[in-house]
DRENPA-3360 file (N, C-alpha, C; in nm, 2 decimals, always signed):
BEGIN
1 = MKLTGFDG = -1.94/+0.29/+3.63/-2.05/+0.14/+3.58/-1.88/+0.09/+3.45 ~ -1.93/-0.07/+3.50/-1.84/-0.14/+3.46/-1.90/-0.18/+3.36 ~ -1.80/-0.20/+3.23/-1.83/-0.24/+3.13/-1.87/-0.42/+3.10 ~ -1.94/-0.54/+3.12/-1.99/-0.60/+3.12/-1.98/-0.68/+2.99 ~ -1.99/-0.84/+3.04/-2.04/-0.90/+2.83/-1.86/-1.01/+2.87 ~ -1.73/-0.95/+2.85/-1.68/-0.99/+2.81/-1.62/-1.14/+2.82 ~ -1.63/-1.14/+2.96/-1.55/-1.30/+3.01/-1.60/-1.42/+2.92 ~ -1.48/-1.45/+2.91/-1.49/-1.61/+2.85/-1.53/-1.59/+2.69;
9 = TIALVTGA = -1.56/-1.44/+2.69/-1.65/-1.43/+2.54/-1.46/-1.42/+2.36 ~ -1.53/-1.54/+2.25/-1.43/-1.52/+2.16/-1.43/-1.38/+2.09 ~ -1.34/-1.30/+2.08/-1.35/-1.22/+2.00/-1.19/-1.18/+1.88 ~ -1.27/-1.15/+1.80/-1.19/-1.19/+1.66/-1.15/-1.07/+1.60 ~ -1.03/-0.98/+1.56/-0.98/-0.87/+1.61/-0.93/-0.88/+1.43 ~ -0.97/-0.79/+1.33/-0.84/-0.79/+1.20/-0.76/-0.66/+1.25 ~ -0.68/-0.64/+1.18/-0.59/-0.55/+1.15/-0.55/-0.49/+1.36 ~ -0.50/-0.62/+1.35/-0.45/-0.58/+1.52/-0.27/-0.56/+1.51;
17 = GGGIGAAL = -0.21/-0.56/+1.47/-0.05/-0.55/+1.47/-0.01/-0.38/+1.51 ~ -0.10/-0.33/+1.50/-0.08/-0.17/+1.58/-0.17/-0.11/+1.57 ~ -0.13/+0.03/+1.64/-0.29/+0.11/+1.66/-0.38/+0.07/+1.72 ~ -0.48/+0.09/+1.72/-0.62/+0.06/+1.73/-0.63/-0.05/+1.75 ~ -0.61/-0.18/+1.60/-0.62/-0.32/+1.72/-0.56/-0.34/+1.81 ~ -0.42/-0.28/+1.83/-0.33/-0.35/+1.86/-0.39/-0.31/+2.06 ~ -0.49/-0.20/+2.01/-0.50/-0.14/+2.19/-0.64/-0.21/+2.22 ~ -0.71/-0.19/+2.16/-0.88/-0.35/+2.16/-0.77/-0.49/+2.20;
25 = VEQLHESG = -0.69/-0.52/+2.13/-0.65/-0.66/+2.22/-0.59/-0.63/+2.30 ~ -0.56/-0.54/+2.38/-0.50/-0.55/+2.48/-0.65/-0.49/+2.61 ~ -0.74/-0.42/+2.55/-0.82/-0.43/+2.64/-0.95/-0.53/+2.64 ~ -0.93/-0.58/+2.50/-1.01/-0.71/+2.50/-1.02/-0.87/+2.60 ~ -0.81/-0.86/+2.57/-0.73/-0.93/+2.72/-0.76/-0.92/+2.83 ~ -0.78/-0.73/+2.91/-0.78/-0.72/+3.03/-0.90/-0.79/+3.05 ~ -1.01/-0.76/+3.01/-1.14/-0.79/+3.00/-1.20/-0.92/+3.03 ~ -1.10/-1.03/+2.98/-1.17/-1.13/+3.00/-1.16/-1.22/+2.90;
33 = CIVIATDV = -1.17/-1.15/+2.78/-1.19/-1.19/+2.61/-1.08/-1.34/+2.58 ~ -1.14/-1.39/+2.51/-1.04/-1.50/+2.43/-1.03/-1.37/+2.26 ~ -0.91/-1.39/+2.24/-0.92/-1.31/+2.17/-0.83/-1.34/+2.04 ~ -0.83/-1.35/+1.93/-0.77/-1.39/+1.78/-0.76/-1.26/+1.75 ~ -0.59/-1.25/+1.77/-0.57/-1.13/+1.67/-0.51/-1.15/+1.55 ~ -0.53/-1.03/+1.46/-0.52/-1.11/+1.33/-0.51/-0.94/+1.22 ~ -0.34/-0.99/+1.17/-0.33/-0.91/+1.07/-0.31/-0.98/+0.95 ~ -0.22/-0.93/+0.85/-0.17/-0.91/+0.71/-0.03/-1.06/+0.76;
41 = VAPDTAAG = +0.05/-1.01/+0.87/+0.15/-1.08/+0.93/+0.11/-1.09/+1.09 ~ +0.13/-1.24/+1.13/+0.07/-1.26/+1.27/+0.14/-1.16/+1.38 ~ +0.02/-1.08/+1.41/+0.07/-0.98/+1.53/+0.14/-1.09/+1.65 ~ +0.27/-0.94/+1.65/+0.37/-0.99/+1.76/+0.20/-0.90/+1.91 ~ +0.17/-1.00/+1.96/+0.10/-0.88/+2.09/+0.10/-0.93/+2.24 ~ +0.17/-0.81/+2.26/+0.28/-0.80/+2.41/+0.18/-0.83/+2.50 ~ +0.01/-0.77/+2.45/-0.05/-0.77/+2.56/-0.13/-0.95/+2.63 ~ -0.06/-1.04/+2.51/-0.13/-1.18/+2.54/+0.02/-1.28/+2.56;
49 = AGQSTVHA = +0.14/-1.19/+2.56/+0.24/-1.25/+2.54/+0.23/-1.35/+2.68 ~ +0.25/-1.50/+2.62/+0.30/-1.61/+2.69/+0.13/-1.64/+2.75 ~ +0.05/-1.55/+2.76/-0.15/-1.57/+2.75/-0.21/-1.68/+2.62 ~ -0.26/-1.74/+2.71/-0.30/-1.88/+2.62/-0.50/-1.83/+2.59 ~ -0.47/-1.73/+2.59/-0.57/-1.65/+2.55/-0.65/-1.57/+2.50 ~ -0.53/-1.48/+2.42/-0.45/-1.42/+2.32/-0.40/-1.52/+2.21 ~ -0.51/-1.55/+2.07/-0.40/-1.65/+1.95/-0.39/-1.52/+1.87 ~ -0.26/-1.53/+1.78/-0.19/-1.45/+1.72/-0.27/-1.54/+1.57;
57 = RALDVTDP = -0.33/-1.43/+1.48/-0.29/-1.57/+1.34/-0.32/-1.47/+1.21 ~ -0.26/-1.54/+1.07/-0.18/-1.41/+0.98/-0.33/-1.41/+0.94 ~ -0.38/-1.32/+0.84/-0.55/-1.30/+0.83/-0.49/-1.20/+0.73 ~ -0.51/-1.25/+0.56/-0.57/-1.16/+0.48/-0.71/-1.10/+0.41 ~ -0.73/-0.97/+0.50/-0.89/-1.03/+0.48/-0.98/-0.97/+0.33 ~ -0.85/-0.98/+0.25/-0.89/-0.94/+0.11/-0.89/-1.04/+0.03 ~ -0.89/-1.20/+0.13/-0.89/-1.36/+0.06/-1.04/-1.43/+0.14 ~ -1.13/-1.37/+0.07/-1.28/-1.51/+0.17/-1.25/-1.61/+0.15;
65 = AAVDALVA = -1.18/-1.65/+0.09/-1.18/-1.80/+0.10/-1.07/-1.84/+0.26 ~ -0.94/-1.73/+0.28/-0.89/-1.75/+0.39/-1.00/-1.67/+0.50 ~ -1.06/-1.60/+0.52/-1.15/-1.58/+0.57/-1.27/-1.65/+0.71 ~ -1.29/-1.77/+0.55/-1.36/-1.82/+0.59/-1.31/-1.94/+0.67 ~ -1.17/-1.99/+0.61/-1.11/-2.09/+0.66/-1.06/-2.04/+0.82 ~ -1.03/-1.94/+0.86/-1.02/-1.91/+0.95/-1.09/-1.88/+1.09 ~ -1.22/-1.81/+1.04/-1.33/-1.84/+1.12/-1.34/-2.00/+1.15 ~ -1.37/-2.11/+1.02/-1.36/-2.22/+1.05/-1.31/-2.24/+1.14;
73 = EVETQIGP = -1.20/-2.25/+1.16/-1.02/-2.31/+1.22/-1.10/-2.26/+1.41 ~ -1.07/-2.13/+1.38/-1.14/-2.07/+1.55/-1.32/-2.15/+1.59 ~ -1.38/-2.13/+1.52/-1.52/-2.23/+1.57/-1.53/-2.38/+1.59 ~ -1.44/-2.46/+1.58/-1.38/-2.61/+1.53/-1.27/-2.59/+1.67 ~ -1.15/-2.54/+1.67/-1.08/-2.59/+1.76/-1.03/-2.49/+1.89 ~ -1.12/-2.31/+1.92/-1.12/-2.30/+2.01/-1.26/-2.24/+2.07 ~ -1.41/-2.25/+1.96/-1.49/-2.20/+2.05/-1.56/-2.06/+1.96 ~ -1.69/-2.11/+1.99/-1.74/-1.95/+1.88/-1.76/-1.88/+1.93;
81 = IGFAINVA = -1.77/-1.78/+1.81/-1.70/-1.63/+1.84/-1.81/-1.56/+1.83 ~ -1.83/-1.44/+1.96/-1.91/-1.40/+2.01/-1.87/-1.23/+1.95 ~ -1.76/-1.24/+1.91/-1.75/-1.05/+1.94/-1.62/-1.05/+1.75 ~ -1.69/-0.99/+1.62/-1.57/-0.97/+1.56/-1.57/-0.72/+1.49 ~ -1.38/-0.74/+1.55/-1.44/-0.61/+1.52/-1.34/-0.58/+1.40 ~ -1.41/-0.49/+1.32/-1.30/-0.46/+1.15/-1.21/-0.39/+1.21 ~ -1.08/-0.35/+1.20/-1.03/-0.26/+1.20/-0.91/-0.21/+1.09 ~ -0.88/-0.39/+1.00/-0.80/-0.34/+0.90/-0.81/-0.26/+0.78;
89 = GVLQTGTV = -0.72/-0.17/+0.80/-0.71/-0.09/+0.67/-0.58/+0.02/+0.68 ~ -0.65/+0.02/+0.51/-0.51/+0.13/+0.49/-0.55/+0.21/+0.39 ~ -0.42/+0.32/+0.35/-0.49/+0.50/+0.34/-0.42/+0.48/+0.22 ~ -0.48/+0.56/+0.14/-0.45/+0.59/+0.03/-0.48/+0.77/+0.02 ~ -0.34/+0.90/+0.00/-0.35/+0.99/-0.08/-0.32/+1.04/-0.20 ~ -0.41/+1.17/-0.23/-0.38/+1.18/-0.36/-0.52/+1.23/-0.43 ~ -0.49/+1.29/-0.51/-0.59/+1.42/-0.55/-0.68/+1.23/-0.69 ~ -0.79/+1.23/-0.78/-0.88/+1.16/-0.81/-0.81/+1.20/-0.93;
97 = ADTDDAQW = -0.74/+1.25/-1.00/-0.68/+1.25/-1.15/-0.54/+1.20/-1.10 ~ -0.43/+1.18/-1.01/-0.34/+1.13/-0.96/-0.39/+0.95/-0.93 ~ -0.49/+0.93/-0.88/-0.52/+0.80/-0.80/-0.50/+0.68/-0.87 ~ -0.43/+0.57/-0.97/-0.42/+0.47/-1.11/-0.53/+0.37/-1.00 ~ -0.55/+0.29/-1.14/-0.68/+0.18/-1.09/-0.64/+0.08/-0.99 ~ -0.53/+0.03/-0.93/-0.42/-0.09/-0.84/-0.46/-0.01/-0.76 ~ -0.42/+0.18/-0.73/-0.43/+0.17/-0.63/-0.60/+0.21/-0.52 ~ -0.72/+0.26/-0.63/-0.84/+0.28/-0.58/-0.82/+0.12/-0.54;
105 = RRVFAVNA = -0.85/+0.02/-0.68/-0.91/-0.15/-0.58/-0.84/-0.17/-0.43 ~ -0.70/-0.17/-0.45/-0.62/-0.18/-0.31/-0.71/-0.19/-0.15 ~ -0.74/-0.01/-0.24/-0.77/+0.05/-0.09/-0.92/-0.02/-0.10 ~ -1.05/-0.03/-0.18/-1.15/-0.11/-0.18/-1.12/-0.22/-0.11 ~ -1.03/-0.31/-0.19/-0.95/-0.45/-0.13/-0.99/-0.44/+0.03 ~ -0.91/-0.42/+0.09/-0.91/-0.35/+0.21/-1.02/-0.34/+0.31 ~ -1.05/-0.23/+0.30/-1.17/-0.17/+0.38/-1.24/-0.19/+0.35 ~ -1.30/-0.21/+0.26/-1.45/-0.26/+0.22/-1.44/-0.37/+0.21;
113 = DGVFHVSR = -1.37/-0.41/+0.13/-1.41/-0.59/+0.08/-1.36/-0.70/+0.21 ~ -1.25/-0.64/+0.29/-1.27/-0.68/+0.41/-1.31/-0.69/+0.48 ~ -1.39/-0.56/+0.51/-1.52/-0.55/+0.60/-1.58/-0.66/+0.56 ~ -1.68/-0.68/+0.43/-1.74/-0.81/+0.38/-1.70/-0.92/+0.40 ~ -1.57/-0.99/+0.35/-1.58/-1.08/+0.43/-1.55/-1.15/+0.55 ~ -1.52/-1.05/+0.64/-1.52/-1.10/+0.76/-1.62/-1.16/+0.80 ~ -1.70/-1.00/+0.79/-1.85/-0.97/+0.86/-1.93/-1.13/+0.80 ~ -1.93/-1.11/+0.67/-2.02/-1.24/+0.61/-2.00/-1.37/+0.71;
121 = ALARVMSP = -1.83/-1.35/+0.68/-1.85/-1.51/+0.74/-1.87/-1.53/+0.89 ~ -1.89/-1.41/+0.96/-1.95/-1.40/+1.14/-2.06/-1.43/+1.11 ~ -2.11/-1.36/+1.04/-2.27/-1.33/+1.03/-2.32/-1.46/+0.96 ~ -2.29/-1.57/+0.92/-2.30/-1.71/+0.87/-2.31/-1.80/+1.01 ~ -2.20/-1.79/+1.12/-2.16/-1.92/+1.23/-2.27/-1.76/+1.34 ~ -2.25/-1.69/+1.38/-2.33/-1.61/+1.53/-2.50/-1.64/+1.47 ~ -2.53/-1.67/+1.32/-2.71/-1.61/+1.31/-2.81/-1.76/+1.38 ~ -2.75/-1.88/+1.31/-2.78/-1.96/+1.40/-2.79/-1.98/+1.57;
129 = RRRGAIVT = -2.69/-1.91/+1.61/-2.67/-1.89/+1.79/-2.75/-1.75/+1.82 ~ -2.83/-1.71/+1.72/-2.88/-1.57/+1.75/-2.83/-1.48/+1.85 ~ -2.72/-1.48/+1.89/-2.65/-1.39/+1.94/-2.50/-1.38/+1.87 ~ -2.44/-1.23/+1.92/-2.35/-1.13/+1.88/-2.32/-1.01/+1.84 ~ -2.17/-1.00/+1.88/-2.17/-0.83/+1.81/-2.06/-0.81/+1.68 ~ -2.06/-0.69/+1.64/-2.01/-0.71/+1.54/-1.97/-0.49/+1.49 ~ -1.82/-0.46/+1.52/-1.78/-0.35/+1.52/-1.72/-0.31/+1.36 ~ -1.71/-0.20/+1.36/-1.65/-0.22/+1.23/-1.59/-0.05/+1.27;
137 = VSSNAAGV = -1.48/-0.02/+1.28/-1.35/+0.08/+1.30/-1.39/+0.14/+1.16 ~ -1.48/+0.25/+1.14/-1.45/+0.29/+1.00/-1.38/+0.45/+1.01 ~ -1.46/+0.50/+0.97/-1.33/+0.64/+1.02/-1.47/+0.76/+0.99 ~ -1.40/+0.91/+1.03/-1.53/+1.05/+0.98/-1.55/+1.11/+0.86 ~ -1.39/+0.98/+0.79/-1.36/+1.04/+0.62/-1.48/+1.04/+0.55 ~ -1.55/+0.90/+0.62/-1.69/+0.85/+0.54/-1.81/+0.97/+0.58 ~ -1.81/+0.99/+0.62/-1.89/+1.12/+0.66/-1.92/+1.24/+0.57 ~ -1.79/+1.29/+0.56/-1.75/+1.46/+0.53/-1.62/+1.39/+0.42;
145 = PRHGMAAY = -1.65/+1.53/+0.33/-1.54/+1.50/+0.18/-1.39/+1.52/+0.22 ~ -1.33/+1.45/+0.18/-1.20/+1.54/+0.25/-1.06/+1.51/+0.12 ~ -1.02/+1.62/+0.10/-0.95/+1.68/-0.06/-0.83/+1.59/-0.06 ~ -0.76/+1.55/-0.19/-0.69/+1.44/-0.15/-0.69/+1.31/-0.07 ~ -0.83/+1.25/-0.05/-0.85/+1.07/+0.00/-0.95/+1.08/-0.08 ~ -0.99/+1.08/-0.14/-1.12/+1.03/-0.22/-1.17/+0.88/-0.18 ~ -1.00/+0.80/-0.24/-1.05/+0.66/-0.26/-1.04/+0.60/-0.07 ~ -0.99/+0.65/-0.02/-0.97/+0.63/+0.17/-1.12/+0.63/+0.24;
153 = AASKAAAT = -1.18/+0.79/+0.19/-1.31/+0.80/+0.22/-1.43/+0.74/+0.16 ~ -1.39/+0.70/+0.02/-1.52/+0.63/-0.04/-1.56/+0.53/+0.03 ~ -1.39/+0.45/+0.05/-1.41/+0.28/+0.09/-1.48/+0.24/+0.22 ~ -1.46/+0.37/+0.35/-1.50/+0.39/+0.49/-1.61/+0.37/+0.47 ~ -1.71/+0.51/+0.33/-1.81/+0.51/+0.38/-1.89/+0.39/+0.24 ~ -1.87/+0.30/+0.19/-1.87/+0.13/+0.17/-1.88/+0.06/+0.26 ~ -1.81/+0.11/+0.35/-1.78/+0.01/+0.48/-1.89/+0.00/+0.58 ~ -1.95/+0.12/+0.57/-2.01/+0.19/+0.70/-2.13/+0.17/+0.69;
161 = MFTRCLGL = -2.17/+0.20/+0.55/-2.31/+0.14/+0.52/-2.34/-0.01/+0.49 ~ -2.21/-0.09/+0.45/-2.21/-0.24/+0.44/-2.27/-0.21/+0.58 ~ -2.24/-0.22/+0.68/-2.25/-0.25/+0.82/-2.36/-0.20/+0.87 ~ -2.38/-0.15/+0.90/-2.58/-0.06/+0.87/-2.65/-0.15/+0.82 ~ -2.62/-0.24/+0.69/-2.75/-0.29/+0.64/-2.77/-0.42/+0.66 ~ -2.59/-0.49/+0.72/-2.58/-0.60/+0.81/-2.62/-0.62/+0.94 ~ -2.63/-0.50/+0.98/-2.72/-0.47/+1.13/-2.85/-0.44/+1.08 ~ -2.89/-0.46/+0.99/-3.11/-0.43/+1.00/-3.14/-0.59/+0.97;
169 = ELAPLGIR = -3.02/-0.66/+0.92/-3.10/-0.82/+0.87/-3.07/-0.88/+1.01 ~ -2.91/-0.84/+1.05/-2.91/-0.93/+1.20/-3.02/-0.94/+1.35 ~ -3.03/-0.76/+1.29/-3.13/-0.73/+1.43/-3.23/-0.86/+1.50 ~ -3.32/-0.89/+1.42/-3.36/-0.97/+1.44/-3.33/-1.05/+1.52 ~ -3.18/-1.10/+1.46/-3.14/-1.24/+1.57/-3.09/-1.19/+1.62 ~ -3.09/-1.11/+1.73/-3.06/-1.07/+1.83/-2.88/-1.00/+1.85 ~ -2.84/-1.01/+1.66/-2.67/-0.97/+1.68/-2.69/-0.81/+1.66 ~ -2.59/-0.77/+1.68/-2.61/-0.61/+1.69/-2.49/-0.59/+1.57;
177 = CNIVAPGS = -2.49/-0.50/+1.58/-2.37/-0.40/+1.43/-2.37/-0.32/+1.46 ~ -2.28/-0.23/+1.44/-2.27/-0.05/+1.47/-2.13/-0.03/+1.49 ~ -2.10/+0.13/+1.44/-1.96/+0.15/+1.36/-1.91/+0.26/+1.45 ~ -1.79/+0.26/+1.48/-1.72/+0.39/+1.57/-1.61/+0.43/+1.43 ~ -1.65/+0.57/+1.42/-1.57/+0.67/+1.30/-1.48/+0.70/+1.36 ~ -1.37/+0.69/+1.34/-1.24/+0.78/+1.48/-1.22/+0.90/+1.34 ~ -1.17/+1.02/+1.48/-1.13/+1.16/+1.36/-0.93/+1.10/+1.35 ~ -0.89/+1.16/+1.35/-0.74/+1.23/+1.37/-0.66/+1.13/+1.49;
185 = TLTSMQTG = -0.60/+1.07/+1.48/-0.55/+0.92/+1.63/-0.44/+0.92/+1.61 ~ -0.36/+0.94/+1.68/-0.16/+0.92/+1.67/-0.20/+0.77/+1.68 ~ -0.10/+0.72/+1.48/-0.09/+0.62/+1.53/+0.00/+0.65/+1.36 ~ +0.05/+0.52/+1.31/+0.13/+0.53/+1.21/+0.06/+0.62/+1.07 ~ -0.06/+0.51/+1.05/-0.16/+0.60/+0.95/-0.18/+0.74/+0.96 ~ -0.12/+0.79/+1.07/-0.16/+0.96/+1.05/-0.05/+1.03/+1.06 ~ +0.09/+0.95/+1.14/+0.21/+1.00/+1.16/+0.26/+1.00/+0.96 ~ +0.23/+0.92/+0.95/+0.29/+0.89/+0.81/+0.24/+0.97/+0.68;
193 = MWADGQGV = +0.17/+1.05/+0.73/+0.11/+1.21/+0.62/+0.17/+1.32/+0.68 ~ +0.23/+1.27/+0.77/+0.32/+1.42/+0.83/+0.42/+1.45/+0.81 ~ +0.49/+1.53/+0.71/+0.62/+1.59/+0.62/+0.75/+1.62/+0.79 ~ +0.67/+1.71/+0.91/+0.81/+1.71/+1.00/+0.70/+1.74/+1.12 ~ +0.77/+1.76/+1.23/+0.73/+1.77/+1.37/+0.64/+1.88/+1.37 ~ +0.56/+1.92/+1.31/+0.45/+2.04/+1.33/+0.29/+1.97/+1.27 ~ +0.29/+1.83/+1.32/+0.18/+1.75/+1.23/+0.10/+1.73/+1.39 ~ +0.11/+1.78/+1.49/+0.00/+1.76/+1.53/-0.08/+1.84/+1.59;
201 = QRVIQGNP = +0.01/+1.99/+1.56/-0.04/+2.13/+1.56/-0.11/+2.16/+1.47 ~ -0.09/+2.11/+1.32/-0.15/+2.13/+1.17/-0.31/+2.07/+1.20 ~ -0.33/+1.96/+1.31/-0.44/+1.89/+1.25/-0.56/+1.92/+1.34 ~ -0.47/+1.98/+1.46/-0.54/+2.00/+1.56/-0.65/+2.17/+1.50 ~ -0.52/+2.22/+1.47/-0.61/+2.39/+1.40/-0.65/+2.37/+1.25 ~ -0.66/+2.29/+1.17/-0.67/+2.22/+1.07/-0.63/+2.31/+0.96 ~ -0.73/+2.33/+0.83/-0.69/+2.34/+0.70/-0.72/+2.45/+0.60 ~ -0.79/+2.52/+0.63/-0.91/+2.62/+0.53/-0.86/+2.61/+0.41;
209 = ETYKTGIP = -0.75/+2.57/+0.32/-0.68/+2.53/+0.19/-0.75/+2.46/+0.17 ~ -0.78/+2.34/+0.25/-0.82/+2.19/+0.21/-0.99/+2.19/+0.23 ~ -1.02/+2.30/+0.31/-1.13/+2.31/+0.36/-1.17/+2.21/+0.49 ~ -1.04/+2.18/+0.54/-1.10/+2.07/+0.67/-1.05/+2.16/+0.80 ~ -1.15/+2.13/+0.87/-1.19/+2.19/+1.04/-1.06/+2.11/+1.14 ~ -1.04/+2.17/+1.21/-0.91/+2.15/+1.32/-1.05/+2.08/+1.42 ~ -1.02/+2.08/+1.54/-1.05/+1.93/+1.61/-1.07/+2.05/+1.78 ~ -1.18/+2.09/+1.76/-1.24/+2.17/+1.92/-1.22/+2.09/+2.05;
217 = LQKLASPA = -1.18/+1.98/+2.08/-1.09/+1.93/+2.20/-0.97/+1.90/+2.19 ~ -0.92/+2.06/+2.03/-0.78/+2.05/+2.06/-0.63/+1.94/+2.10 ~ -0.69/+1.83/+2.09/-0.61/+1.74/+2.10/-0.63/+1.56/+2.00 ~ -0.52/+1.54/+1.94/-0.54/+1.42/+1.89/-0.57/+1.29/+1.96 ~ -0.70/+1.17/+1.91/-0.73/+1.06/+1.94/-0.62/+1.01/+2.02 ~ -0.62/+0.89/+2.14/-0.53/+0.79/+2.09/-0.61/+0.68/+2.10 ~ -0.49/+0.58/+2.02/-0.54/+0.43/+2.03/-0.68/+0.36/+2.10 ~ -0.62/+0.44/+2.24/-0.70/+0.39/+2.28/-0.86/+0.44/+2.37;
225 = DIANAVMF = -0.82/+0.57/+2.33/-1.00/+0.63/+2.31/-1.08/+0.56/+2.21 ~ -1.03/+0.53/+2.12/-1.08/+0.45/+2.02/-1.16/+0.30/+2.03 ~ -1.04/+0.25/+2.10/-1.11/+0.12/+2.19/-1.21/+0.16/+2.24 ~ -1.21/+0.24/+2.36/-1.31/+0.23/+2.45/-1.41/+0.22/+2.36 ~ -1.46/+0.27/+2.26/-1.54/+0.32/+2.23/-1.62/+0.21/+2.14 ~ -1.54/+0.10/+2.10/-1.54/+0.04/+2.04/-1.63/-0.10/+2.17 ~ -1.54/-0.14/+2.28/-1.58/-0.16/+2.39/-1.67/-0.17/+2.42 ~ -1.73/-0.04/+2.48/-1.88/-0.01/+2.49/-1.97/-0.06/+2.44;
233 = LLSDQAGH = -2.00/-0.04/+2.23/-2.11/-0.08/+2.18/-2.08/-0.23/+2.20 ~ -1.96/-0.32/+2.20/-1.95/-0.43/+2.23/-2.01/-0.46/+2.39 ~ -2.06/-0.42/+2.46/-2.09/-0.43/+2.58/-2.26/-0.42/+2.61 ~ -2.27/-0.53/+2.76/-2.38/-0.51/+2.69/-2.47/-0.39/+2.81 ~ -2.39/-0.31/+2.85/-2.40/-0.18/+2.84/-2.50/-0.16/+2.73 ~ -2.45/-0.17/+2.64/-2.49/-0.10/+2.53/-2.60/-0.19/+2.40 ~ -2.66/-0.28/+2.48/-2.78/-0.39/+2.42/-2.83/-0.35/+2.34 ~ -2.89/-0.18/+2.34/-3.04/-0.15/+2.26/-2.92/-0.09/+2.13;
241 = IAMSDLYV = -2.82/-0.12/+2.13/-2.77/+0.01/+2.04/-2.77/-0.13/+1.92 ~ -2.79/-0.05/+1.84/-2.73/-0.11/+1.65/-2.77/-0.06/+1.60 ~ -2.70/-0.05/+1.45/-2.69/+0.08/+1.31/-2.63/+0.16/+1.34 ~ -2.56/+0.20/+1.45/-2.49/+0.32/+1.54/-2.43/+0.35/+1.47 ~ -2.37/+0.51/+1.42/-2.25/+0.55/+1.40/-2.14/+0.66/+1.47 ~ -2.13/+0.61/+1.57/-2.06/+0.67/+1.68/-1.91/+0.72/+1.64 ~ -1.94/+0.86/+1.55/-1.79/+0.96/+1.56/-1.75/+0.99/+1.71 ~ -1.59/+0.94/+1.67/-1.51/+1.03/+1.81/-1.36/+1.06/+1.78;
249 = DGGATLRG = -1.43/+1.19/+1.76/-1.31/+1.21/+1.69/-1.28/+1.42/+1.70 ~ -1.28/+1.39/+1.89/-1.29/+1.54/+1.98/-1.39/+1.64/+1.88 ~ -1.47/+1.63/+1.81/-1.58/+1.75/+1.76/-1.54/+1.78/+1.58 ~ -1.43/+1.70/+1.53/-1.37/+1.75/+1.42/-1.45/+1.75/+1.31 ~ -1.59/+1.64/+1.30/-1.64/+1.68/+1.21/-1.82/+1.77/+1.25 ~ -1.82/+1.85/+1.33/-1.88/+1.94/+1.35/-2.02/+1.85/+1.35 ~ -2.05/+1.70/+1.41/-2.17/+1.65/+1.39/-2.15/+1.48/+1.51 ~ -2.22/+1.44/+1.48/-2.25/+1.36/+1.61/-2.19/+1.17/+1.55;
% end
């Protein structure tokens, strides 16, 4: 089955500077989308090098005025945005007792407020057109308690429920909002938590001491694995899927 509905559609991607976001930019570009690839520093989008269909922009998703300005710029200078994918995210580890106020606020500012800012701006321009799709890349940590990851998990849970509530508001207008919840994925966010070269094996095996299950599929996800799931939810073939929370974690959370 070939996924359809991409050719000529303008797609805004946050967190496009690497990992899942970069993989998604590549797939959207190859599928015929006009891609607005954003990150705090304008990403070097190798997939779109020399291509007028990939536009790199700097965007701080924690700044609502900057988000609104970028959406207005794209809408007036490039065209109507049909897809929005919230990928931008930051990780904060440590116990609750060791987490200070600034760390907590930073995680929520990016992972939750950023999703709100971008999705609100897109809801405002998509609603009159009565078409569009928004996907938030959350985390399986949004649905399963994680030791030493309270700020991250709570912020992702907030982004997940926000996206579902937004989906309830926008579904009558024909606009679909969905969530992809990755598990451990081979990105810099994941490898940054590893102390040595045994990180992959430890993640696959799990850690009973912190009540973390392993990965039944015996492998980490690649960024492309997560991008594949996002692409499906954006496609015509997912045209009757709304407010879904799709776990892509190799079975790690033992839930669907």
